[in-house]
DSSP file (Angstrom, degrees, kcal/mol; ACC not computed):
  #  RESIDUE AA STRUCTURE BP1 BP2  ACC     N-H-->O    O-->H-N    N-H-->O    O-->H-N    TCO  KAPPA ALPHA  PHI   PSI    X-CA   Y-CA   Z-CA
    1    1 A M              0   0    0      0, 0.0     2,-0.5     0, 0.0     0, 0.0   0.000 360.0 360.0 360.0 134.6   56.8  -20.4   13.7
    2    2 A F        +     0   0    0      2,-0.0     2,-0.4     0, 0.0     0, 0.0  -0.752 360.0 169.1 -91.2 130.4   53.9  -18.1   14.7
    3    3 A T        -     0   0    0     -2,-0.5     2,-0.4     0, 0.0     0, 0.0  -0.995  31.7-119.6-139.6 149.8   53.9  -16.9   18.3
    4    4 A L        -     0   0    0     -2,-0.4     2,-0.1     4,-0.1    -2,-0.0  -0.725  23.3-142.3 -90.5 136.9   51.8  -14.4   20.1
    5    5 A K     >  -     0   0    0     -2,-0.4     4,-2.2     1,-0.1     5,-0.2  -0.384  33.4 -97.0 -86.4 170.5   53.5  -11.4   21.7
    6    6 A A  H  > S+     0   0    0      1,-0.2     4,-2.4     2,-0.2     5,-0.2   0.910 126.6  53.1 -54.5 -44.3   52.3  -10.0   25.1
    7    7 A A  H  > S+     0   0    0      1,-0.2     4,-1.7     2,-0.2    -1,-0.2   0.898 108.0  50.7 -62.9 -39.2   50.3   -7.3   23.3
    8    8 A D  H  > S+     0   0    0      1,-0.2     4,-2.1     2,-0.2    -1,-0.2   0.916 110.2  50.1 -63.3 -41.0   48.5  -10.0   21.2
    9    9 A W  H  X S+     0   0    0     -4,-2.2     4,-2.9     1,-0.2     5,-0.2   0.903 107.2  54.5 -70.8 -34.9   47.6  -11.9   24.4
   10   10 A E  H  X S+     0   0    0     -4,-2.4     4,-2.1    -5,-0.2    -1,-0.2   0.884 108.6  47.9 -64.2 -34.2   46.3   -8.7   25.9
   11   11 A H  H  X S+     0   0    0     -4,-1.7     4,-2.4     2,-0.2     5,-0.2   0.905 112.2  50.1 -67.2 -42.6   44.0   -8.3   22.8
   12   12 A V  H  X S+     0   0    0     -4,-2.1     4,-2.2     1,-0.2    -2,-0.2   0.946 113.1  45.5 -59.2 -50.6   42.9  -11.9   23.2
   13   13 A N  H  X S+     0   0    0     -4,-2.9     4,-2.0     1,-0.2    -1,-0.2   0.876 111.7  51.5 -62.5 -40.2   42.2  -11.4   26.9
   14   14 A N  H  X S+     0   0    0     -4,-2.1     4,-2.1    -5,-0.2    -1,-0.2   0.908 111.5  47.8 -67.3 -39.6   40.3   -8.1   26.3
   15   15 A M  H  X S+     0   0    0     -4,-2.4     4,-2.8     1,-0.2     5,-0.2   0.896 108.8  54.4 -66.4 -38.9   38.1   -9.7   23.7
   16   16 A Q  H  X S+     0   0    0     -4,-2.2     4,-2.6    -5,-0.2    -1,-0.2   0.911 107.8  49.7 -59.2 -42.8   37.4  -12.6   26.0
   17   17 A V  H  X S+     0   0    0     -4,-2.0     4,-1.2     2,-0.2    -2,-0.2   0.936 112.3  47.3 -63.6 -46.0   36.2  -10.2   28.7
   18   18 A I  H >X S+     0   0    0     -4,-2.1     4,-1.0     1,-0.2     3,-0.6   0.942 115.0  45.5 -62.6 -46.6   33.8   -8.4   26.3
   19   19 A I  H 3X S+     0   0    0     -4,-2.8     4,-2.0     1,-0.2    -1,-0.2   0.852 105.2  61.4 -63.8 -36.2   32.5  -11.7   25.0
   20   20 A S  H 3X S+     0   0    0     -4,-2.6     4,-2.7     1,-0.2    -1,-0.2   0.796  95.9  61.9 -67.5 -25.2   32.1  -13.1   28.5
   21   21 A D  H <X S+     0   0    0     -4,-1.2     4,-1.6    -3,-0.6    -1,-0.2   0.957 107.6  42.8 -57.8 -50.5   29.6  -10.3   29.3
   22   22 A A  H  X S+     0   0    0     -4,-1.0     4,-2.3     1,-0.2    -2,-0.2   0.876 113.1  52.5 -66.0 -38.6   27.3  -11.5   26.6
   23   23 A N  H  X S+     0   0    0     -4,-2.0     4,-1.7     1,-0.2    -1,-0.2   0.913 106.8  52.2 -67.6 -40.6   27.8  -15.2   27.7
   24   24 A A  H  X S+     0   0    0     -4,-2.7     4,-0.5     1,-0.2    -1,-0.2   0.918 112.3  46.8 -61.7 -38.6   26.9  -14.4   31.3
   25   25 A I  H >< S+     0   0    0     -4,-1.6     3,-1.4     1,-0.2     4,-0.3   0.899 106.9  56.9 -64.9 -41.3   23.7  -12.7   30.2
   26   26 A Q  H >< S+     0   0    0     -4,-2.3     3,-1.9     1,-0.3    -1,-0.2   0.851  97.0  64.9 -63.3 -32.1   22.9  -15.6   27.8
   27   27 A Q  H >< S+     0   0    0     -4,-1.7     3,-1.6     1,-0.3    -1,-0.3   0.790  86.6  71.3 -65.2 -23.7   23.0  -18.0   30.9
   28   28 A Y  T << S+     0   0    0     -3,-1.4     3,-0.3    -4,-0.5    -1,-0.3   0.762 100.4  46.1 -58.5 -24.9   20.0  -16.2   32.4
   29   29 A F  T <  S+     0   0    0     -3,-1.9    -1,-0.3    -4,-0.3    -2,-0.2   0.165  88.2  86.8-106.4  19.0   17.9  -17.8   29.7
   30   30 A S    <   +     0   0    0     -3,-1.6    -1,-0.2     6,-0.1    -2,-0.1   0.326  55.8 125.4-101.6   9.3   19.2  -21.4   30.0
   31   31 A A        -     0   0    0     -3,-0.3     5,-0.1     1,-0.1    -3,-0.0  -0.365  37.8-171.2 -67.4 145.0   16.8  -22.7   32.7
   32   32 A E  S    S+     0   0    0      3,-0.1    -1,-0.1    -2,-0.0     3,-0.0   0.604  80.8  45.7-105.7 -20.2   14.8  -25.8   32.1
   33   33 A Q  S    S+     0   0    0      2,-0.1     2,-0.3     1,-0.0    -2,-0.0   0.418 110.7  37.3-110.8   0.8   12.6  -25.7   35.1
   34   34 A H  S    S-     0   0    0      0, 0.0     2,-0.1     0, 0.0    -3,-0.1  -0.976  87.0 -84.3-149.4 166.0   11.4  -22.1   35.4
   35   35 A L        +     0   0    0     -2,-0.3    -3,-0.1     1,-0.1    -2,-0.1  -0.377  36.6 171.8 -69.8 141.9   10.3  -19.1   33.4
   36   36 A T    >   +     0   0    0     -7,-0.1     3,-1.9    -5,-0.1     4,-0.2   0.466  52.9  92.5-128.5  -6.2   13.1  -16.9   32.1
   37   37 A L  G >  S+     0   0    0      1,-0.3     3,-1.9     2,-0.2     4,-0.3   0.819  77.9  66.8 -62.5 -27.4   11.4  -14.4   29.7
   38   38 A W  G 3  S+     0   0    0      1,-0.3     3,-0.3    52,-0.2    -1,-0.3   0.693  89.3  69.6 -62.9 -17.7   11.0  -11.9   32.5
   39   39 A H  G <> S+     0   0    0     -3,-1.9     4,-2.6     1,-0.2    -1,-0.3   0.588  74.7  92.1 -76.5  -9.8   14.8  -11.6   32.5
   40   40 A V  H <> S+     0   0    0     -3,-1.9     4,-3.0     1,-0.2     5,-0.2   0.914  86.6  39.2 -53.3 -58.8   14.9   -9.9   29.1
   41   41 A I  H  > S+     0   0    0     -3,-0.3     4,-2.4    -4,-0.3     5,-0.2   0.940 118.0  47.3 -67.6 -49.5   14.8   -6.3   30.1
   42   42 A P  H  > S+     0   0    0      0, 0.0     4,-2.1     0, 0.0    -1,-0.2   0.894 114.7  50.6 -56.3 -40.8   17.1   -6.5   33.2
   43   43 A A  H  X S+     0   0    0     -4,-2.6     4,-2.5     2,-0.2     5,-0.2   0.928 109.4  47.3 -62.9 -48.7   19.5   -8.6   31.1
   44   44 A L  H  X S+     0   0    0     -4,-3.0     4,-2.7    -5,-0.2    -1,-0.2   0.898 113.0  49.6 -57.3 -40.3   19.7   -6.2   28.3
   45   45 A E  H  X S+     0   0    0     -4,-2.4     4,-2.7    -5,-0.2    -2,-0.2   0.883 109.8  50.6 -67.0 -37.2   20.2   -3.4   30.6
   46   46 A E  H  X S+     0   0    0     -4,-2.1     4,-2.2    -5,-0.2    -1,-0.2   0.921 114.0  44.8 -65.5 -43.3   23.0   -5.2   32.4
   47   47 A L  H  X S+     0   0    0     -4,-2.5     4,-2.8     2,-0.2     5,-0.3   0.914 113.4  50.8 -68.0 -41.2   24.8   -6.0   29.1
   48   48 A Q  H  X S+     0   0    0     -4,-2.7     4,-2.8    -5,-0.2     5,-0.2   0.955 110.8  47.7 -61.3 -49.2   24.2   -2.5   27.9
   49   49 A T  H  X S+     0   0    0     -4,-2.7     4,-2.0     1,-0.2    -1,-0.2   0.928 113.2  49.3 -57.0 -47.9   25.7   -0.9   31.1
   50   50 A S  H  X S+     0   0    0     -4,-2.2     4,-1.9     1,-0.2    -1,-0.2   0.908 113.5  44.4 -59.4 -45.4   28.7   -3.3   31.0
   51   51 A W  H  X S+     0   0    0     -4,-2.8     4,-2.3     2,-0.2    -1,-0.2   0.855 110.0  55.7 -73.4 -35.0   29.5   -2.6   27.3
   52   52 A E  H  X S+     0   0    0     -4,-2.8     4,-1.2    -5,-0.3    -1,-0.2   0.860 107.6  50.1 -64.3 -34.4   29.0    1.2   27.7
   53   53 A A  H  < S+     0   0    0     -4,-2.0     4,-0.5    -5,-0.2     3,-0.3   0.927 112.0  47.3 -66.8 -42.4   31.6    1.2   30.5
   54   54 A K  H >< S+     0   0    0     -4,-1.9     3,-0.9     1,-0.2     6,-0.4   0.870 107.0  56.2 -64.1 -34.7   34.0   -0.7   28.3
   55   55 A Q  H 3< S+     0   0    0     -4,-2.3    -1,-0.2     1,-0.3    -2,-0.2   0.834 110.1  46.4 -69.3 -27.0   33.4    1.6   25.4
   56   56 A N  T 3< S+     0   0    0     -4,-1.2     2,-0.5    -3,-0.3    -1,-0.3   0.485  94.3  94.9 -89.4  -4.1   34.4    4.6   27.7
   57   57 A D  S X  S-     0   0    0     -3,-0.9     3,-1.2    -4,-0.5    -4,-0.0  -0.778  70.7-144.6 -93.0 127.3   37.4    2.7   29.0
   58   58 A L  G >  S+     0   0    0     -2,-0.5     3,-1.7     1,-0.2    -1,-0.1   0.784  97.6  69.7 -61.0 -25.8   40.7    3.5   27.1
   59   59 A K  G 3  S+     0   0    0      1,-0.3    -1,-0.2     2,-0.1   -45,-0.1   0.862 105.2  39.7 -57.1 -37.9   41.7   -0.2   27.7
   60   60 A Y  G X  S+     0   0    0     -3,-1.2     3,-1.8    -6,-0.4    -1,-0.3   0.135  78.8 117.5 -98.8  19.3   39.0   -1.2   25.2
   61   61 A H  G X  S+     0   0    0     -3,-1.7     3,-1.8     1,-0.3     4,-0.3   0.879  70.3  59.3 -58.7 -36.7   39.5    1.6   22.7
   62   62 A P  G 3  S+     0   0    0      0, 0.0    -1,-0.3     0, 0.0     4,-0.2   0.694 109.3  45.8 -64.6 -13.1   40.5   -0.9   19.8
   63   63 A Y  G <> S+     0   0    0     -3,-1.8     4,-3.1     1,-0.1     5,-0.3   0.269  78.6 110.8-107.3   6.8   37.1   -2.5   20.2
   64   64 A H  H <> S+     0   0    0     -3,-1.8     4,-2.4     1,-0.2     5,-0.1   0.893  80.0  46.7 -51.8 -45.0   35.1    0.8   20.4
   65   65 A S  H  > S+     0   0    0     -4,-0.3     4,-2.2     2,-0.2    -1,-0.2   0.935 113.8  46.3 -67.4 -44.2   33.5    0.2   16.9
   66   66 A A  H  > S+     0   0    0      2,-0.2     4,-2.2     1,-0.2    -2,-0.2   0.901 113.0  49.7 -66.3 -39.7   32.6   -3.5   17.6
   67   67 A I  H  X S+     0   0    0     -4,-3.1     4,-3.0     2,-0.2    -1,-0.2   0.898 109.2  54.1 -62.5 -39.9   31.2   -2.5   21.1
   68   68 A G  H  X S+     0   0    0     -4,-2.4     4,-2.2    -5,-0.3    -2,-0.2   0.902 108.1  48.4 -57.8 -43.8   29.2    0.3   19.4
   69   69 A H  H  X S+     0   0    0     -4,-2.2     4,-2.1     2,-0.2    -1,-0.2   0.931 111.5  49.5 -62.6 -45.8   27.7   -2.2   17.0
   70   70 A G  H  X S+     0   0    0     -4,-2.2     4,-2.2     2,-0.2    -2,-0.2   0.918 111.2  50.3 -60.9 -46.2   26.8   -4.6   19.9
   71   71 A L  H  X S+     0   0    0     -4,-3.0     4,-2.2     1,-0.2    -1,-0.2   0.900 108.3  52.3 -60.0 -42.9   25.2   -1.6   21.7
   72   72 A A  H  X S+     0   0    0     -4,-2.2     4,-2.2     2,-0.2    -1,-0.2   0.886 110.4  48.6 -60.8 -42.2   23.2   -0.7   18.6
   73   73 A K  H  X S+     0   0    0     -4,-2.1     4,-1.9     2,-0.2    -2,-0.2   0.885 109.9  51.1 -66.0 -38.6   21.9   -4.3   18.4
   74   74 A I  H  X S+     0   0    0     -4,-2.2     4,-2.5     2,-0.2    -2,-0.2   0.899 111.0  48.9 -64.9 -40.0   21.0   -4.3   22.1
   75   75 A G  H  X S+     0   0    0     -4,-2.2     4,-2.4     2,-0.2    -2,-0.2   0.899 108.6  54.3 -67.8 -41.7   19.0   -1.1   21.6
   76   76 A K  H  X S+     0   0    0     -4,-2.2     4,-1.3     1,-0.2    -1,-0.2   0.928 113.6  40.2 -58.1 -47.2   17.2   -2.6   18.5
   77   77 A Y  H  X S+     0   0    0     -4,-1.9     4,-0.9     2,-0.2    -2,-0.2   0.862 112.2  55.7 -75.2 -37.6   16.0   -5.6   20.5
   78   78 A Y  H  < S+     0   0    0     -4,-2.5     3,-0.5     1,-0.2     4,-0.4   0.887 108.0  49.2 -63.8 -37.1   15.2   -3.5   23.6
   79   79 A N  H >< S+     0   0    0     -4,-2.4     3,-1.2     1,-0.2     4,-0.3   0.820 101.9  63.0 -70.4 -29.0   12.9   -1.2   21.5
   80   80 A K  H >< S+     0   0    0     -4,-1.3     3,-1.3     1,-0.2    -1,-0.2   0.754  88.0  72.0 -66.0 -23.5   11.2   -4.3   19.9
   81   81 A L  G >< S+     0   0    0     -4,-0.9     3,-1.5    -3,-0.5    -1,-0.2   0.795  83.8  69.1 -64.4 -25.3    9.9   -5.2   23.4
   82   82 A D  G <  S+     0   0    0     -3,-1.2    -1,-0.3    -4,-0.4    -2,-0.2   0.801 101.3  46.5 -53.3 -32.5    7.5   -2.2   23.2
   83   83 A D  G <  S+     0   0    0     -3,-1.3    -1,-0.3    -4,-0.3    -2,-0.2   0.328  96.1  86.7 -94.1   2.6    5.6   -4.0   20.5
   84   84 A K    X>  -     0   0    0     -3,-1.5     3,-1.3    -4,-0.2     4,-0.7  -0.832  45.2-180.0-115.4  95.9    5.4   -7.4   22.3
   85   85 A P  H 3> S+     0   0    0      0, 0.0     4,-2.2     0, 0.0     3,-0.2   0.733  78.3  74.6 -64.7 -20.6    2.6   -8.0   24.7
   86   86 A V  H 3> S+     0   0    0      1,-0.2     4,-2.4     2,-0.2     5,-0.1   0.806  91.3  57.2 -63.7 -25.7    3.9  -11.5   25.5
   87   87 A Y  H <> S+     0   0    0     -3,-1.3     4,-1.8     2,-0.2    -1,-0.2   0.903 106.6  47.1 -66.3 -41.7    6.7   -9.9   27.5
   88   88 A I  H  X S+     0   0    0     -4,-0.7     4,-2.4     2,-0.2    -2,-0.2   0.849 112.5  51.5 -67.0 -35.1    4.1   -8.1   29.7
   89   89 A L  H  X S+     0   0    0     -4,-2.2     4,-2.8     2,-0.2    -2,-0.2   0.947 108.2  50.8 -60.3 -48.4    2.3  -11.5   30.0
   90   90 A A  H  X S+     0   0    0     -4,-2.4     4,-2.2     1,-0.2   -52,-0.2   0.840 110.9  48.1 -58.7 -40.3    5.5  -13.2   31.0
   91   91 A L  H  X S+     0   0    0     -4,-1.8     4,-2.7     2,-0.2    -1,-0.2   0.932 112.2  50.5 -68.7 -44.8    6.1  -10.5   33.8
   92   92 A S  H  X S+     0   0    0     -4,-2.4     4,-2.1     1,-0.2    -2,-0.2   0.901 111.7  46.8 -62.7 -39.6    2.4  -10.9   35.0
   93   93 A R  H  X S+     0   0    0     -4,-2.8     4,-2.3     2,-0.2    -1,-0.2   0.929 110.9  52.2 -69.5 -40.6    2.8  -14.7   35.2
   94   94 A F  H  X S+     0   0    0     -4,-2.2     4,-2.6     1,-0.2    -2,-0.2   0.920 109.8  49.0 -55.9 -45.5    6.1  -14.4   37.0
   95   95 A N  H  X S+     0   0    0     -4,-2.7     4,-2.7     1,-0.2    -1,-0.2   0.902 108.4  54.0 -62.2 -40.7    4.5  -12.0   39.5
   96   96 A L  H  X S+     0   0    0     -4,-2.1     4,-2.9     2,-0.2    -1,-0.2   0.918 108.8  50.2 -58.3 -44.4    1.6  -14.4   40.0
   97   97 A I  H  X S+     0   0    0     -4,-2.3     4,-2.6     2,-0.2    -2,-0.2   0.937 110.3  48.1 -61.8 -47.6    4.1  -17.1   40.8
   98   98 A L  H  X S+     0   0    0     -4,-2.6     4,-2.3     1,-0.2    -1,-0.2   0.925 112.8  48.3 -59.6 -41.4    5.9  -15.0   43.3
   99   99 A M  H  X S+     0   0    0     -4,-2.7     4,-3.2     1,-0.2     5,-0.3   0.930 110.6  52.0 -60.1 -45.1    2.6  -14.1   45.0
  100  100 A H  H  X S+     0   0    0     -4,-2.9     4,-2.1     1,-0.2    -1,-0.2   0.886 110.7  47.4 -62.1 -39.5    1.6  -17.8   45.0
  101  101 A F  H  X S+     0   0    0     -4,-2.6     4,-1.4     2,-0.2    -1,-0.2   0.889 113.9  48.3 -65.5 -40.1    4.9  -18.7   46.7
  102  102 A Y  H  X S+     0   0    0     -4,-2.3     4,-0.8    -5,-0.2     3,-0.3   0.950 113.4  45.6 -64.9 -50.3    4.5  -15.9   49.2
  103  103 A F  H ><>S+     0   0    0     -4,-3.2     5,-2.5     1,-0.2     3,-0.8   0.873 107.8  58.9 -69.8 -34.4    0.8  -16.8   50.0
  104  104 A D  H ><5S+     0   0    0     -4,-2.1     3,-1.4     1,-0.3    -1,-0.2   0.897 102.7  53.5 -54.4 -41.1    1.8  -20.6   50.3
  105  105 A R  H 3<5S+     0   0    0     -4,-1.4    -1,-0.3    -3,-0.3    -2,-0.2   0.710 106.8  51.6 -71.1 -19.5    4.2  -19.6   53.0
  106  106 A L  T <<5S-     0   0    0     -4,-0.8    -1,-0.3    -3,-0.8    -2,-0.2   0.331 115.0-116.5 -93.3   5.7    1.4  -17.9   54.9
  107  107 A D  T < 5S+     0   0    0     -3,-1.4     2,-0.3     1,-0.2    -3,-0.2   0.889  82.9 113.7  56.1  42.9   -0.8  -21.0   54.6
  108  108 A S      < -     0   0    0     -5,-2.5    -2,-0.3    -8,-0.1    -1,-0.2  -0.990  43.7-175.2-141.6 136.9   -3.2  -19.0   52.5
  109  109 A S        -     0   0    0     -2,-0.3     5,-0.1    -3,-0.1    -9,-0.1  -0.770  16.7-149.0-135.0  86.2   -4.0  -19.5   48.8
  110  110 A P    >>  -     0   0    0      0, 0.0     4,-1.6     0, 0.0     3,-0.9  -0.265  18.5-129.6 -56.0 137.9   -6.3  -17.0   47.3
  111  111 A S  H 3> S+     0   0    0      1,-0.3     4,-2.7     2,-0.2     5,-0.2   0.837 103.8  62.7 -63.9 -33.0   -8.3  -18.7   44.5
  112  112 A I  H 3> S+     0   0    0      1,-0.2     4,-1.9     2,-0.2    -1,-0.3   0.866 105.6  47.7 -66.7 -30.2   -7.5  -16.0   41.9
  113  113 A L  H <> S+     0   0    0     -3,-0.9     4,-1.2     2,-0.2    -1,-0.2   0.912 110.5  50.6 -71.2 -40.4   -3.8  -16.9   42.2
  114  114 A Q  H  < S+     0   0    0     -4,-1.6     4,-0.5     1,-0.2     3,-0.5   0.919 112.4  47.2 -63.9 -42.5   -4.5  -20.6   41.9
  115  115 A V  H >< S+     0   0    0     -4,-2.7     3,-1.2     1,-0.2    -1,-0.2   0.919 109.5  54.5 -65.5 -41.7   -6.6  -20.0   38.8
  116  116 A G  H 3< S+     0   0    0     -4,-1.9    -1,-0.2     1,-0.2    -2,-0.2   0.721 108.7  49.4 -61.3 -25.2   -3.9  -17.8   37.3
  117  117 A L  T 3<        0   0    0     -4,-1.2    -1,-0.2    -3,-0.5    -2,-0.2   0.421 360.0 360.0 -96.9  -0.8   -1.3  -20.5   37.7
  118  118 A H    <         0   0    0     -3,-1.2    -1,-0.2    -4,-0.5    -2,-0.2   0.409 360.0 360.0-108.5 360.0   -3.3  -23.4   36.1
């Protein structure tokens, strides 16, 4: 009969913690009712920071190589954003939406914002 020892369960739990970082970040992009592309850079930075901390933590030493590969992948996609004007467009649109929301609260709707949102 196969049984897991306490050390095996510790490995399972540690891997679950590492994977849960990525899962939490993925949830930023699961909205159906609002824009999420503007989350990309903050999300990648959050995941990178979390995994860098784990990579420097002795508790996660057995996963050092896997975390390093994950960080390399994050870096790859982070650098690709430099070549994607659509990300800048998404940020601009998000800022217009925020401004529209703000001006609506002031009972003022500048026409340039309304045009930008339609």
